[in-house]
C-alpha positions in Angstrom: -10.1 54.8 -84.9 -9.9 52.0 -82.7 -9.3 52.0 -78.8 -7.1 49.2 -77.0 -5.5 48.9 -73.9 -1.7 48.7 -73.6 -1.9 45.6 -71.3 1.8 46.2 -70.3 1.4 49.8 -69.0 1.2 48.6 -65.1 4.4 46.8 -65.6 5.9 49.5 -67.1 4.6 51.7 -64.3 6.8 49.5 -62.1 9.7 49.7 -64.0 9.9 52.9 -64.1 9.3 53.4 -60.3 12.1 51.4 -59.7 14.4 52.7 -62.4 13.8 56.3 -60.9 14.7 55.0 -57.5 17.9 53.8 -59.0 19.0 57.1 -60.3 20.9 57.9 -57.0 20.7 58.4 -53.4 19.8 62.3 -53.9 17.5 61.4 -56.7 13.9 61.5 -56.3 11.4 61.9 -59.6 7.5 61.8 -60.6 5.2 60.0 -63.0 2.3 61.7 -64.0 -0.5 59.3 -65.2 -2.6 61.7 -67.4 0.2 63.1 -69.2 1.3 61.9 -73.0 4.4 62.1 -74.0 4.6 63.1 -77.6 2.1 65.3 -79.7 0.8 62.2 -81.7 -0.6 60.6 -78.5 -1.9 63.9 -77.1 -4.0 63.9 -81.1 -4.9 60.3 -81.1 -6.6 61.2 -77.4 -8.1 64.2 -78.9 -9.5 62.7 -81.6 -10.8 59.5 -79.6 -12.1 61.4 -76.4 -12.4 64.9 -77.8 -10.1 66.1 -74.9 -8.3 69.3 -75.7 -4.8 68.7 -74.4 -2.4 71.3 -72.4 0.7 71.9 -73.5 3.2 72.1 -70.8 6.5 72.2 -71.7 7.4 69.0 -74.0 4.5 67.1 -72.5 0.9 67.5 -73.3 -1.7 66.9 -70.2 -4.9 64.7 -71.4 -6.5 63.9 -68.0 -7.8 60.6 -66.8 -11.7 61.4 -66.8 -11.4 60.0 -70.4 -10.8 56.5 -69.3 -13.3 56.2 -66.3 -16.5 55.5 -68.8 -14.3 52.8 -70.7 -13.2 51.5 -67.6 -16.7 51.7 -66.0 -15.3 53.6 -62.7 -14.8 56.8 -61.0 -11.8 59.0 -59.8 -11.2 57.2 -56.6 -11.6 53.6 -58.1 -9.3 54.2 -60.5 -6.5 55.3 -58.1 -7.3 52.2 -56.3 -6.5 50.1 -59.2 -3.3 51.9 -59.5 -2.7 51.7 -55.4 -3.7 47.5 -55.6 -1.3 46.8 -58.6 1.9 48.8 -56.6 0.4 46.8 -53.6 0.7 43.8 -54.8 3.8 44.1 -56.9 7.4 42.7 -56.3 8.8 46.1 -55.8 11.4 46.7 -52.9 9.7 47.0 -49.7 10.9 50.5 -48.7 10.1 51.9 -52.1 6.5 50.4 -52.2 5.6 51.8 -49.1 6.9 54.8 -49.8 5.3 55.2 -53.1 2.1 54.0 -51.7 2.1 57.1 -49.1 2.8 59.6 -51.8 0.3 58.8 -54.5 -2.2 61.6 -55.2 -4.3 62.8 -57.6 -3.7 66.9 -58.7 -6.1 69.1 -61.3 -4.7 71.2 -63.7 -6.5 73.4 -65.8 -9.5 71.3 -65.5 -8.0 67.8 -66.1 -7.4 65.3 -63.5 -3.5 63.7 -63.5 -2.6 61.1 -61.1 0.7 61.9 -59.7 3.4 59.1 -58.1 6.2 60.9 -56.5 9.2 58.4 -56.0 11.4 59.6 -53.3 15.1 59.1 -52.7 16.1 55.7 -51.7 19.2 54.7 -49.6 19.8 51.4 -51.4 19.2 49.9 -54.5 15.8 49.2 -55.6 14.5 46.1 -57.4 11.2 44.8 -59.2 11.8 41.1 -58.0 15.0 40.0 -58.9 15.6 42.7 -61.3 17.0 46.2 -61.0 16.0 49.2 -63.3 17.8 52.9 -64.2 16.7 55.5 -66.3 18.8 57.0 -69.1 17.1 60.4 -70.3 13.5 59.4 -70.5 13.8 55.7 -71.2 13.8 52.8 -68.7 16.2 50.0 -68.9 17.0 47.1 -67.1 20.4 47.5 -65.0 22.7 44.7 -65.0 26.6 43.7 -64.8 28.2 46.8 -64.7 25.6 49.1 -65.1 24.1 47.8 -61.9 27.7 47.3 -60.1 27.8 51.3 -61.0 24.1 51.8 -59.4 25.2 50.2 -56.2 28.6 51.9 -56.0 26.0 55.2 -56.2 24.1 54.2 -53.1 27.3 53.1 -51.1 29.5 55.8 -51.9 26.8 58.3 -50.6 
C-alpha cells in the first residue's frame, strides 16, 4: 500500500479553524490531529504502520507518532510545523493569536494527539478574503446570504 502526503491538509486545517470560529459567538471547538474520522482511514493506517487504533465514539485515535519517521521529525518539531503554518497564515489576527496560544499535545491510551482549540470569537473570522463555516462535520465557504447570516449571529450577540 502506497503512502502519500495530502499536500492540501494544512489548508484544510486553516479552513476548518476559520469554519469553527464562524459557528457563532457562543461556540468554540476542537480539532484533533492524530484522529481518523472513519474506520476505513483507521484501517489503512493500521495496515501501513501497524498502529492499533483506539475507538472513541465515532472516531479512531491513531496518534501522530507514526508520522515522525516518515517526516524525519520528533513531536516537538512536528508541533512546531503546525504552529509555523498557522502563524504564517492569513487567518484573522485575533483568531490566529488565540489558536496559537491554545494548541497542545495530549496522550490518549499511549497515542499522542495534537489538540487545537478554536475559542469563540466576537466577529466573523476570515482566511485571507474568504470566510468559512461548518455544516455538520463539513467545512464550506460562506458567501452571499450564508455570510450575511453568520455576520448577523455576531452582530445580534
